[in-house]
PyMOL Python script that loads the backbone (N, CA, C, O; Angstrom):
from pymol import cmd

cmd.read_pdbstr("""\
ATOM      1  N   MET A   1     -43.314  14.990   3.440  1.00  0.00           N
ATOM      2  CA  MET A   1     -42.036  14.504   3.920  1.00  0.00           C
ATOM      3  C   MET A   1     -42.202  13.633   5.165  1.00  0.00           C
ATOM      4  O   MET A   1     -41.487  12.644   5.330  1.00  0.00           O
ATOM      5  N   ALA A   2     -43.133  13.992   6.030  1.00  0.00           N
ATOM      6  CA  ALA A   2     -43.335  13.235   7.265  1.00  0.00           C
ATOM      7  C   ALA A   2     -43.889  11.845   6.968  1.00  0.00           C
ATOM      8  O   ALA A   2     -43.528  10.875   7.634  1.00  0.00           O
ATOM      9  N   LEU A   3     -44.773  11.750   5.962  1.00  0.00           N
ATOM     10  CA  LEU A   3     -45.328  10.430   5.637  1.00  0.00           C
ATOM     11  C   LEU A   3     -44.254   9.508   5.078  1.00  0.00           C
ATOM     12  O   LEU A   3     -44.295   8.301   5.317  1.00  0.00           O
ATOM     13  N   GLY A   4     -43.297  10.052   4.341  1.00  0.00           N
ATOM     14  CA  GLY A   4     -42.189   9.239   3.837  1.00  0.00           C
ATOM     15  C   GLY A   4     -41.341   8.695   4.973  1.00  0.00           C
ATOM     16  O   GLY A   4     -40.894   7.550   4.920  1.00  0.00           O
ATOM     17  N   ALA A   5     -41.115   9.505   6.001  1.00  0.00           N
ATOM     18  CA  ALA A   5     -40.336   9.058   7.154  1.00  0.00           C
ATOM     19  C   ALA A   5     -41.078   7.963   7.923  1.00  0.00           C
ATOM     20  O   ALA A   5     -40.472   7.004   8.402  1.00  0.00           O
ATOM     21  N   ILE A   6     -42.396   8.122   8.032  1.00  0.00           N
ATOM     22  CA  ILE A   6     -43.192   7.086   8.705  1.00  0.00           C
ATOM     23  C   ILE A   6     -43.154   5.788   7.903  1.00  0.00           C
ATOM     24  O   ILE A   6     -43.021   4.707   8.476  1.00  0.00           O
ATOM     25  N   ALA A   7     -43.270   5.894   6.586  1.00  0.00           N
ATOM     26  CA  ALA A   7     -43.210   4.702   5.733  1.00  0.00           C
ATOM     27  C   ALA A   7     -41.850   4.026   5.840  1.00  0.00           C
ATOM     28  O   ALA A   7     -41.772   2.799   5.881  1.00  0.00           O
ATOM     29  N   ALA A   8     -40.772   4.814   5.885  1.00  0.00           N
ATOM     30  CA  ALA A   8     -39.433   4.235   6.020  1.00  0.00           C
ATOM     31  C   ALA A   8     -39.286   3.535   7.373  1.00  0.00           C
ATOM     32  O   ALA A   8     -38.678   2.468   7.458  1.00  0.00           O
ATOM     33  N   GLY A   9     -39.834   4.124   8.416  1.00  0.00           N
ATOM     34  CA  GLY A   9     -39.778   3.502   9.739  1.00  0.00           C
ATOM     35  C   GLY A   9     -40.552   2.200   9.803  1.00  0.00           C
ATOM     36  O   GLY A   9     -40.097   1.230  10.409  1.00  0.00           O
ATOM     37  N   ILE A  10     -41.718   2.177   9.179  1.00  0.00           N
ATOM     38  CA  ILE A  10     -42.516   0.949   9.151  1.00  0.00           C
ATOM     39  C   ILE A  10     -41.811  -0.130   8.347  1.00  0.00           C
ATOM     40  O   ILE A  10     -41.824  -1.300   8.731  1.00  0.00           O
ATOM     41  N   ALA A  11     -41.192   0.254   7.228  1.00  0.00           N
ATOM     42  CA  ALA A  11     -40.449  -0.722   6.418  1.00  0.00           C
ATOM     43  C   ALA A  11     -39.270  -1.284   7.207  1.00  0.00           C
ATOM     44  O   ALA A  11     -39.022  -2.489   7.169  1.00  0.00           O
ATOM     45  N   ALA A  12     -38.545  -0.433   7.915  1.00  0.00           N
ATOM     46  CA  ALA A  12     -37.410  -0.899   8.713  1.00  0.00           C
ATOM     47  C   ALA A  12     -37.876  -1.810   9.849  1.00  0.00           C
ATOM     48  O   ALA A  12     -37.238  -2.819  10.147  1.00  0.00           O
ATOM     49  N   MET A  13     -38.993  -1.444  10.479  1.00  0.00           N
ATOM     50  CA  MET A  13     -39.522  -2.263  11.562  1.00  0.00           C
ATOM     51  C   MET A  13     -39.936  -3.647  11.057  1.00  0.00           C
ATOM     52  O   MET A  13     -39.578  -4.668  11.644  1.00  0.00           O
ATOM     53  N   GLY A  14     -40.689  -3.664   9.971  1.00  0.00           N
ATOM     54  CA  GLY A  14     -41.120  -4.950   9.421  1.00  0.00           C
ATOM     55  C   GLY A  14     -39.959  -5.800   8.959  1.00  0.00           C
ATOM     56  O   GLY A  14     -39.966  -7.020   9.119  1.00  0.00           O
ATOM     57  N   ALA A  15     -38.960  -5.150   8.384  1.00  0.00           N
ATOM     58  CA  ALA A  15     -37.787  -5.889   7.920  1.00  0.00           C
ATOM     59  C   ALA A  15     -37.025  -6.494   9.094  1.00  0.00           C
ATOM     60  O   ALA A  15     -36.585  -7.642   9.029  1.00  0.00           O
ATOM     61  N   ALA A  16     -36.873  -5.728  10.158  1.00  0.00           N
ATOM     62  CA  ALA A  16     -36.143  -6.228  11.324  1.00  0.00           C
ATOM     63  C   ALA A  16     -36.891  -7.384  11.991  1.00  0.00           C
ATOM     64  O   ALA A  16     -36.286  -8.385  12.376  1.00  0.00           O
ATOM     65  N   ILE A  17     -38.196  -7.238  12.121  1.00  0.00           N
ATOM     66  CA  ILE A  17     -38.986  -8.301  12.752  1.00  0.00           C
ATOM     67  C   ILE A  17     -38.974  -9.562  11.889  1.00  0.00           C
ATOM     68  O   ILE A  17     -38.767 -10.665  12.394  1.00  0.00           O
ATOM     69  N   GLY A  18     -39.196  -9.393  10.593  1.00  0.00           N
ATOM     70  CA  GLY A  18     -39.209 -10.554   9.701  1.00  0.00           C
ATOM     71  C   GLY A  18     -37.866 -11.256   9.636  1.00  0.00           C
ATOM     72  O   GLY A  18     -37.803 -12.485   9.641  1.00  0.00           O
ATOM     73  N   GLY A  19     -36.798 -10.484   9.575  1.00  0.00           N
ATOM     74  CA  GLY A  19     -35.467 -11.079   9.551  1.00  0.00           C
ATOM     75  C   GLY A  19     -35.146 -11.821  10.838  1.00  0.00           C
ATOM     76  O   GLY A  19     -34.558 -12.902  10.809  1.00  0.00           O
ATOM     77  N   GLY A  20     -35.531 -11.243  11.959  1.00  0.00           N
ATOM     78  CA  GLY A  20     -35.289 -11.895  13.245  1.00  0.00           C
ATOM     79  C   GLY A  20     -36.055 -13.198  13.395  1.00  0.00           C
ATOM     80  O   GLY A  20     -35.515 -14.192  13.881  1.00  0.00           O
ATOM     81  N   ILE A  21     -37.307 -13.191  12.978  1.00  0.00           N
ATOM     82  CA  ILE A  21     -38.121 -14.407  13.053  1.00  0.00           C
ATOM     83  C   ILE A  21     -37.560 -15.474  12.121  1.00  0.00           C
ATOM     84  O   ILE A  21     -37.437 -16.640  12.498  1.00  0.00           O
ATOM     85  N   GLY A  22     -37.220 -15.066  10.899  1.00  0.00           N
ATOM     86  CA  GLY A  22     -36.673 -16.026   9.940  1.00  0.00           C
ATOM     87  C   GLY A  22     -35.361 -16.629  10.404  1.00  0.00           C
ATOM     88  O   GLY A  22     -35.152 -17.836  10.280  1.00  0.00           O
ATOM     89  N   ASP A  23     -34.468 -15.792  10.943  1.00  0.00           N
ATOM     90  CA  ASP A  23     -33.196 -16.305  11.454  1.00  0.00           C
ATOM     91  C   ASP A  23     -33.413 -17.256  12.614  1.00  0.00           C
ATOM     92  O   ASP A  23     -32.769 -18.302  12.696  1.00  0.00           O
ATOM     93  N   GLY A  24     -34.316 -16.896  13.506  1.00  0.00           N
ATOM     94  CA  GLY A  24     -34.580 -17.750  14.662  1.00  0.00           C
ATOM     95  C   GLY A  24     -35.114 -19.117  14.269  1.00  0.00           C
ATOM     96  O   GLY A  24     -34.695 -20.136  14.818  1.00  0.00           O
ATOM     97  N   ILE A  25     -36.033 -19.137  13.326  1.00  0.00           N
ATOM     98  CA  ILE A  25     -36.586 -20.417  12.867  1.00  0.00           C
ATOM     99  C   ILE A  25     -35.509 -21.260  12.202  1.00  0.00           C
ATOM    100  O   ILE A  25     -35.384 -22.451  12.489  1.00  0.00           O
ATOM    101  N   LEU A  26     -34.726 -20.645  11.310  1.00  0.00           N
ATOM    102  CA  LEU A  26     -33.691 -21.378  10.587  1.00  0.00           C
ATOM    103  C   LEU A  26     -32.634 -21.930  11.532  1.00  0.00           C
ATOM    104  O   LEU A  26     -32.257 -23.098  11.426  1.00  0.00           O
ATOM    105  N   ILE A  27     -32.156 -21.114  12.444  1.00  0.00           N
ATOM    106  CA  ILE A  27     -31.103 -21.558  13.353  1.00  0.00           C
ATOM    107  C   ILE A  27     -31.640 -22.612  14.315  1.00  0.00           C
ATOM    108  O   ILE A  27     -30.934 -23.566  14.644  1.00  0.00           O
ATOM    109  N   GLY A  28     -32.874 -22.453  14.766  1.00  0.00           N
ATOM    110  CA  GLY A  28     -33.467 -23.450  15.654  1.00  0.00           C
ATOM    111  C   GLY A  28     -33.597 -24.813  14.995  1.00  0.00           C
ATOM    112  O   GLY A  28     -33.306 -25.839  15.609  1.00  0.00           O
ATOM    113  N   HIS A  29     -34.034 -24.818  13.749  1.00  0.00           N
ATOM    114  CA  HIS A  29     -34.153 -26.094  13.035  1.00  0.00           C
ATOM    115  C   HIS A  29     -32.781 -26.694  12.734  1.00  0.00           C
ATOM    116  O   HIS A  29     -32.628 -27.915  12.714  1.00  0.00           O
ATOM    117  N   THR A  30     -31.791 -25.845  12.503  1.00  0.00           N
ATOM    118  CA  THR A  30     -30.439 -26.359  12.268  1.00  0.00           C
ATOM    119  C   THR A  30     -29.888 -27.009  13.532  1.00  0.00           C
ATOM    120  O   THR A  30     -29.266 -28.069  13.460  1.00  0.00           O
ATOM    121  N   VAL A  31     -30.109 -26.391  14.679  1.00  0.00           N
ATOM    122  CA  VAL A  31     -29.651 -26.973  15.943  1.00  0.00           C
ATOM    123  C   VAL A  31     -30.351 -28.312  16.193  1.00  0.00           C
ATOM    124  O   VAL A  31     -29.718 -29.273  16.630  1.00  0.00           O
ATOM    125  N   ASP A  32     -31.644 -28.370  15.917  1.00  0.00           N
ATOM    126  CA  ASP A  32     -32.370 -29.637  16.064  1.00  0.00           C
ATOM    127  C   ASP A  32     -31.794 -30.714  15.148  1.00  0.00           C
ATOM    128  O   ASP A  32     -31.635 -31.864  15.558  1.00  0.00           O
ATOM    129  N   SER A  33     -31.485 -30.345  13.920  1.00  0.00           N
ATOM    130  CA  SER A  33     -30.938 -31.311  12.962  1.00  0.00           C
ATOM    131  C   SER A  33     -29.560 -31.787  13.375  1.00  0.00           C
ATOM    132  O   SER A  33     -29.244 -32.968  13.227  1.00  0.00           O
ATOM    133  N   ILE A  34     -28.733 -30.886  13.891  1.00  0.00           N
ATOM    134  CA  ILE A  34     -27.399 -31.276  14.350  1.00  0.00           C
ATOM    135  C   ILE A  34     -27.503 -32.192  15.560  1.00  0.00           C
ATOM    136  O   ILE A  34     -26.696 -33.108  15.712  1.00  0.00           O
ATOM    137  N   ALA A  35     -28.494 -31.954  16.428  1.00  0.00           N
ATOM    138  CA  ALA A  35     -28.674 -32.825  17.594  1.00  0.00           C
ATOM    139  C   ALA A  35     -29.076 -34.230  17.160  1.00  0.00           C
ATOM    140  O   ALA A  35     -28.697 -35.210  17.801  1.00  0.00           O
ATOM    141  N   ARG A  36     -29.844 -34.331  16.073  1.00  0.00           N
ATOM    142  CA  ARG A  36     -30.274 -35.651  15.595  1.00  0.00           C
ATOM    143  C   ARG A  36     -29.167 -36.375  14.839  1.00  0.00           C
ATOM    144  O   ARG A  36     -29.000 -37.586  14.978  1.00  0.00           O
ATOM    145  N   GLN A  37     -28.407 -35.623  14.032  1.00  0.00           N
ATOM    146  CA  GLN A  37     -27.352 -36.240  13.217  1.00  0.00           C
ATOM    147  C   GLN A  37     -26.074 -35.415  13.327  1.00  0.00           C
ATOM    148  O   GLN A  37     -25.789 -34.592  12.458  1.00  0.00           O
ATOM    149  N   PRO A  38     -25.308 -35.632  14.389  1.00  0.00           N
ATOM    150  CA  PRO A  38     -24.104 -34.825  14.601  1.00  0.00           C
ATOM    151  C   PRO A  38     -23.061 -34.981  13.496  1.00  0.00           C
ATOM    152  O   PRO A  38     -22.240 -34.085  13.299  1.00  0.00           O
ATOM    153  N   GLU A  39     -23.078 -36.091  12.780  1.00  0.00           N
ATOM    154  CA  GLU A  39     -22.079 -36.303  11.725  1.00  0.00           C
ATOM    155  C   GLU A  39     -22.278 -35.367  10.534  1.00  0.00           C
ATOM    156  O   GLU A  39     -21.370 -35.212   9.717  1.00  0.00           O
ATOM    157  N   LEU A  40     -23.441 -34.746  10.424  1.00  0.00           N
ATOM    158  CA  LEU A  40     -23.714 -33.813   9.326  1.00  0.00           C
ATOM    159  C   LEU A  40     -23.557 -32.345   9.741  1.00  0.00           C
ATOM    160  O   LEU A  40     -24.056 -31.448   9.063  1.00  0.00           O
ATOM    161  N   GLN A  41     -22.869 -32.110  10.847  1.00  0.00           N
ATOM    162  CA  GLN A  41     -22.785 -30.749  11.382  1.00  0.00           C
ATOM    163  C   GLN A  41     -22.188 -29.768  10.375  1.00  0.00           C
ATOM    164  O   GLN A  41     -22.746 -28.688  10.184  1.00  0.00           O
ATOM    165  N   GLY A  42     -21.088 -30.102   9.736  1.00  0.00           N
ATOM    166  CA  GLY A  42     -20.449 -29.188   8.798  1.00  0.00           C
ATOM    167  C   GLY A  42     -21.347 -28.832   7.626  1.00  0.00           C
ATOM    168  O   GLY A  42     -21.449 -27.668   7.237  1.00  0.00           O
ATOM    169  N   ARG A  43     -21.986 -29.830   7.076  1.00  0.00           N
ATOM    170  CA  ARG A  43     -22.875 -29.597   5.929  1.00  0.00           C
ATOM    171  C   ARG A  43     -24.101 -28.781   6.329  1.00  0.00           C
ATOM    172  O   ARG A  43     -24.531 -27.897   5.588  1.00  0.00           O
ATOM    173  N   LEU A  44     -24.662 -29.080   7.506  1.00  0.00           N
ATOM    174  CA  LEU A  44     -25.837 -28.336   7.963  1.00  0.00           C
ATOM    175  C   LEU A  44     -25.490 -26.884   8.279  1.00  0.00           C
ATOM    176  O   LEU A  44     -26.272 -25.980   7.984  1.00  0.00           O
ATOM    177  N   GLN A  45     -24.323 -26.658   8.877  1.00  0.00           N
ATOM    178  CA  GLN A  45     -23.938 -25.281   9.190  1.00  0.00           C
ATOM    179  C   GLN A  45     -23.689 -24.474   7.925  1.00  0.00           C
ATOM    180  O   GLN A  45     -24.058 -23.302   7.856  1.00  0.00           O
ATOM    181  N   ALA A  46     -23.071 -25.087   6.930  1.00  0.00           N
ATOM    182  CA  ALA A  46     -22.833 -24.376   5.670  1.00  0.00           C
ATOM    183  C   ALA A  46     -24.161 -23.978   5.027  1.00  0.00           C
ATOM    184  O   ALA A  46     -24.318 -22.853   4.553  1.00  0.00           O
ATOM    185  N   THR A  47     -25.106 -24.906   5.017  1.00  0.00           N
ATOM    186  CA  THR A  47     -26.423 -24.605   4.454  1.00  0.00           C
ATOM    187  C   THR A  47     -27.134 -23.530   5.274  1.00  0.00           C
ATOM    188  O   THR A  47     -27.828 -22.677   4.721  1.00  0.00           O
ATOM    189  N   MET A  48     -26.956 -23.577   6.589  1.00  0.00           N
ATOM    190  CA  MET A  48     -27.590 -22.580   7.451  1.00  0.00           C
ATOM    191  C   MET A  48     -27.035 -21.183   7.162  1.00  0.00           C
ATOM    192  O   MET A  48     -27.793 -20.215   7.094  1.00  0.00           O
ATOM    193  N   PHE A  49     -25.713 -21.078   6.991  1.00  0.00           N
ATOM    194  CA  PHE A  49     -25.128 -19.755   6.736  1.00  0.00           C
ATOM    195  C   PHE A  49     -25.586 -19.189   5.396  1.00  0.00           C
ATOM    196  O   PHE A  49     -25.777 -17.980   5.270  1.00  0.00           O
ATOM    197  N   ILE A  50     -25.762 -20.040   4.405  1.00  0.00           N
ATOM    198  CA  ILE A  50     -26.298 -19.580   3.119  1.00  0.00           C
ATOM    199  C   ILE A  50     -27.732 -19.077   3.315  1.00  0.00           C
ATOM    200  O   ILE A  50     -28.104 -18.027   2.792  1.00  0.00           O
ATOM    201  N   GLY A  51     -28.520 -19.825   4.063  1.00  0.00           N
ATOM    202  CA  GLY A  51     -29.898 -19.423   4.331  1.00  0.00           C
ATOM    203  C   GLY A  51     -29.981 -18.123   5.114  1.00  0.00           C
ATOM    204  O   GLY A  51     -30.823 -17.276   4.818  1.00  0.00           O
ATOM    205  N   VAL A  52     -29.112 -17.953   6.115  1.00  0.00           N
ATOM    206  CA  VAL A  52     -29.101 -16.713   6.891  1.00  0.00           C
ATOM    207  C   VAL A  52     -28.746 -15.533   5.983  1.00  0.00           C
ATOM    208  O   VAL A  52     -29.328 -14.456   6.110  1.00  0.00           O
ATOM    209  N   GLY A  53     -27.803 -15.733   5.078  1.00  0.00           N
ATOM    210  CA  GLY A  53     -27.449 -14.668   4.146  1.00  0.00           C
ATOM    211  C   GLY A  53     -28.614 -14.270   3.261  1.00  0.00           C
ATOM    212  O   GLY A  53     -28.836 -13.085   3.014  1.00  0.00           O
ATOM    213  N   LEU A  54     -29.359 -15.258   2.783  1.00  0.00           N
ATOM    214  CA  LEU A  54     -30.520 -14.956   1.944  1.00  0.00           C
ATOM    215  C   LEU A  54     -31.629 -14.278   2.746  1.00  0.00           C
ATOM    216  O   LEU A  54     -32.291 -13.365   2.253  1.00  0.00           O
ATOM    217  N   ILE A  55     -31.825 -14.728   3.981  1.00  0.00           N
ATOM    218  CA  ILE A  55     -32.852 -14.117   4.826  1.00  0.00           C
ATOM    219  C   ILE A  55     -32.483 -12.673   5.143  1.00  0.00           C
ATOM    220  O   ILE A  55     -33.350 -11.800   5.127  1.00  0.00           O
ATOM    221  N   GLU A  56     -31.219 -12.409   5.428  1.00  0.00           N
ATOM    222  CA  GLU A  56     -30.786 -11.065   5.798  1.00  0.00           C
ATOM    223  C   GLU A  56     -30.753 -10.108   4.609  1.00  0.00           C
ATOM    224  O   GLU A  56     -30.729  -8.891   4.797  1.00  0.00           O
ATOM    225  N   ALA A  57     -30.750 -10.639   3.398  1.00  0.00           N
ATOM    226  CA  ALA A  57     -30.753  -9.761   2.219  1.00  0.00           C
ATOM    227  C   ALA A  57     -32.086  -9.019   2.099  1.00  0.00           C
ATOM    228  O   ALA A  57     -32.112  -7.867   1.665  1.00  0.00           O
ATOM    229  N   MET A  58     -33.169  -9.655   2.470  1.00  0.00           N
ATOM    230  CA  MET A  58     -34.476  -9.017   2.326  1.00  0.00           C
ATOM    231  C   MET A  58     -34.652  -7.798   3.242  1.00  0.00           C
ATOM    232  O   MET A  58     -35.160  -6.781   2.770  1.00  0.00           O
ATOM    233  N   PRO A  59     -34.258  -7.842   4.530  1.00  0.00           N
ATOM    234  CA  PRO A  59     -34.362  -6.620   5.330  1.00  0.00           C
ATOM    235  C   PRO A  59     -33.493  -5.476   4.798  1.00  0.00           C
ATOM    236  O   PRO A  59     -33.888  -4.313   4.872  1.00  0.00           O
ATOM    237  N   ILE A  60     -32.329  -5.799   4.270  1.00  0.00           N
ATOM    238  CA  ILE A  60     -31.467  -4.753   3.712  1.00  0.00           C
ATOM    239  C   ILE A  60     -32.160  -4.098   2.519  1.00  0.00           C
ATOM    240  O   ILE A  60     -32.157  -2.874   2.388  1.00  0.00           O
ATOM    241  N   ILE A  61     -32.747  -4.906   1.662  1.00  0.00           N
ATOM    242  CA  ILE A  61     -33.462  -4.360   0.507  1.00  0.00           C
ATOM    243  C   ILE A  61     -34.654  -3.525   0.961  1.00  0.00           C
ATOM    244  O   ILE A  61     -34.918  -2.465   0.392  1.00  0.00           O
ATOM    245  N   ALA A  62     -35.374  -3.990   1.977  1.00  0.00           N
ATOM    246  CA  ALA A  62     -36.533  -3.243   2.479  1.00  0.00           C
ATOM    247  C   ALA A  62     -36.121  -1.893   3.065  1.00  0.00           C
ATOM    248  O   ALA A  62     -36.818  -0.895   2.883  1.00  0.00           O
ATOM    249  N   ILE A  63     -35.003  -1.863   3.759  1.00  0.00           N
ATOM    250  CA  ILE A  63     -34.538  -0.598   4.333  1.00  0.00           C
ATOM    251  C   ILE A  63     -34.114   0.365   3.226  1.00  0.00           C
ATOM    252  O   ILE A  63     -34.399   1.560   3.307  1.00  0.00           O
ATOM    253  N   VAL A  64     -33.443  -0.138   2.203  1.00  0.00           N
ATOM    254  CA  VAL A  64     -33.052   0.718   1.075  1.00  0.00           C
ATOM    255  C   VAL A  64     -34.295   1.286   0.396  1.00  0.00           C
ATOM    256  O   VAL A  64     -34.337   2.474   0.077  1.00  0.00           O
ATOM    257  N   ILE A  65     -35.297   0.455   0.174  1.00  0.00           N
ATOM    258  CA  ILE A  65     -36.535   0.937  -0.437  1.00  0.00           C
ATOM    259  C   ILE A  65     -37.208   1.972   0.471  1.00  0.00           C
ATOM    260  O   ILE A  65     -37.757   2.962  -0.016  1.00  0.00           O
ATOM    261  N   GLY A  66     -37.166   1.746   1.780  1.00  0.00           N
ATOM    262  CA  GLY A  66     -37.720   2.727   2.711  1.00  0.00           C
ATOM    263  C   GLY A  66     -37.010   4.065   2.621  1.00  0.00           C
ATOM    264  O   GLY A  66     -37.657   5.112   2.663  1.00  0.00           O
ATOM    265  N   PHE A  67     -35.688   4.049   2.497  1.00  0.00           N
ATOM    266  CA  PHE A  67     -34.938   5.300   2.345  1.00  0.00           C
ATOM    267  C   PHE A  67     -35.268   5.983   1.021  1.00  0.00           C
ATOM    268  O   PHE A  67     -35.343   7.210   0.954  1.00  0.00           O
ATOM    269  N   LEU A  68     -35.464   5.196  -0.021  1.00  0.00           N
ATOM    270  CA  LEU A  68     -35.833   5.791  -1.305  1.00  0.00           C
ATOM    271  C   LEU A  68     -37.212   6.456  -1.237  1.00  0.00           C
ATOM    272  O   LEU A  68     -37.421   7.526  -1.808  1.00  0.00           O
ATOM    273  N   VAL A  69     -38.143   5.817  -0.538  1.00  0.00           N
ATOM    274  CA  VAL A  69     -39.481   6.385  -0.382  1.00  0.00           C
ATOM    275  C   VAL A  69     -39.406   7.667   0.452  1.00  0.00           C
ATOM    276  O   VAL A  69     -40.122   8.634   0.191  1.00  0.00           O
ATOM    277  N   MET A  70     -38.543   7.655   1.442  1.00  0.00           N
ATOM    278  CA  MET A  70     -38.413   8.818   2.330  1.00  0.00           C
ATOM    279  C   MET A  70     -37.865  10.031   1.583  1.00  0.00           C
ATOM    280  O   MET A  70     -38.225  11.163   1.903  1.00  0.00           O
ATOM    281  N   ASN A  71     -37.013   9.815   0.605  1.00  0.00           N
ATOM    282  CA  ASN A  71     -36.393  10.937  -0.127  1.00  0.00           C
ATOM    283  C   ASN A  71     -37.267  11.490  -1.239  1.00  0.00           C
ATOM    284  O   ASN A  71     -36.912  12.511  -1.827  1.00  0.00           O
ATOM    285  N   LYS A  72     -38.378  10.871  -1.550  1.00  0.00           N
ATOM    286  CA  LYS A  72     -39.232  11.375  -2.630  1.00  0.00           C
ATOM    287  C   LYS A  72     -40.203  12.401  -2.134  1.00  0.00           C
ATOM    288  O   LYS A  72     -40.997  12.928  -2.914  1.00  0.00           O
TER     289      LYS A  72
END
""", "prot")
cmd.dss("prot")
cmd.show_as("cartoon", "prot")
cmd.util.cbc("prot")
cmd.orient("prot")
């Protein structure tokens, strides 16, 4: 049981770190793009929000898998 809890913690940690890095890179590049072409701000922000949603889906899935491993 203890090893399952450790595995769930490692999965949650990796998911949080990966999601944070991915969001930071995506948002940083979006800000750079908006600074270069302000007329495309609406289109770039819409694309960024879709990307953030996809990036954030992976940590949620990893945490769910970690909880499943913990309960076995």
